[in-house]
C-alpha positions in Angstrom: -11.0 6.8 -3.3 -8.5 8.8 -5.8 -6.8 10.4 -3.0 -5.4 7.0 -1.5 -4.6 5.7 -4.8 -2.3 8.8 -5.3 -1.2 8.8 -1.7 -0.2 4.8 -2.0 1.2 5.5 -5.4 3.5 8.3 -3.9 4.4 6.1 -0.8 5.4 3.0 -3.3 7.4 5.3 -5.3 8.9 6.2 -2.1 9.2 3.1 -0.7 11.0 1.4 -3.8 13.2 4.6 -4.8 16.9 4.8 -5.0 19.5 7.0 -4.7 21.3 8.9 -7.2 24.0 11.6 -7.5 23.2 14.4 -9.7 26.1 16.4 -11.3 26.2 19.2 -8.8 26.8 16.7 -6.0 23.3 16.3 -4.4 21.5 13.0 -4.1 18.0 12.8 -5.3 15.7 9.9 -4.9 14.6 8.2 -8.1 11.9 5.5 -8.7 10.5 3.8 -11.8 7.4 5.0 -13.3 5.1 1.7 -13.7 1.8 3.3 -12.3 -1.1 4.6 -14.3 -0.1 7.9 -15.6 -3.2 9.7 -14.6 -1.9 9.6 -11.3 1.5 10.3 -12.0 0.2 13.4 -13.6 -1.7 14.2 -10.4 1.5 13.8 -8.1 3.5 16.0 -10.8 0.7 18.7 -11.0 1.0 18.9 -6.8 4.8 19.0 -7.0 5.4 15.7 -5.3 7.2 14.2 -8.3 9.0 15.5 -11.4 9.6 13.6 -14.8 9.9 13.4 -18.2 7.5 11.6 -20.7 10.9 10.1 -22.1 12.2 9.1 -18.7 11.5 5.7 -17.4 11.7 6.7 -14.0 10.7 9.9 -12.0 12.1 12.4 -9.2 10.6 12.5 -6.1 10.9 16.3 -4.7 11.5 17.2 -1.1 7.8 18.2 -0.9 7.2 14.4 -2.1 9.5 12.9 0.3 8.1 14.5 3.6 4.6 13.6 2.5 5.9 9.9 1.8 7.2 9.8 5.6 4.0 11.0 6.9 2.1 8.6 5.0 4.3 5.9 6.2 3.0 6.6 9.8 -0.5 7.2 8.7 -0.4 3.6 6.9 1.4 2.1 9.8 4.5 1.0 7.6 8.0 0.8 8.9 10.8 1.0 6.4 13.4 -1.5 6.4 16.8 -0.4 6.2 
C-alpha cells in the first residue's frame, strides 16, 4: 500500500502545483508540502521531487512531472485547465 500512497501523494502534489519563474528564466512547478515527511522523503529519494527542510514547498522534477501525467491516466483523472 505504501507505493499507492507515494503515487497518490505525487499526483496530489502535481495537481495542486503552481508555476514559478526561476532566476535563470526557467519555469518550475512547486507545491506545498503538507504531506507525511516519510512519503516526501521517499519521493525525494526517487528524484521525483526536491525540497529543503526549511522550505514550505517542494519542486517537482521533470521525472516527477512525467510520472504524475502517467498516474493521471492510471487513476483516470482529468486535469482542469
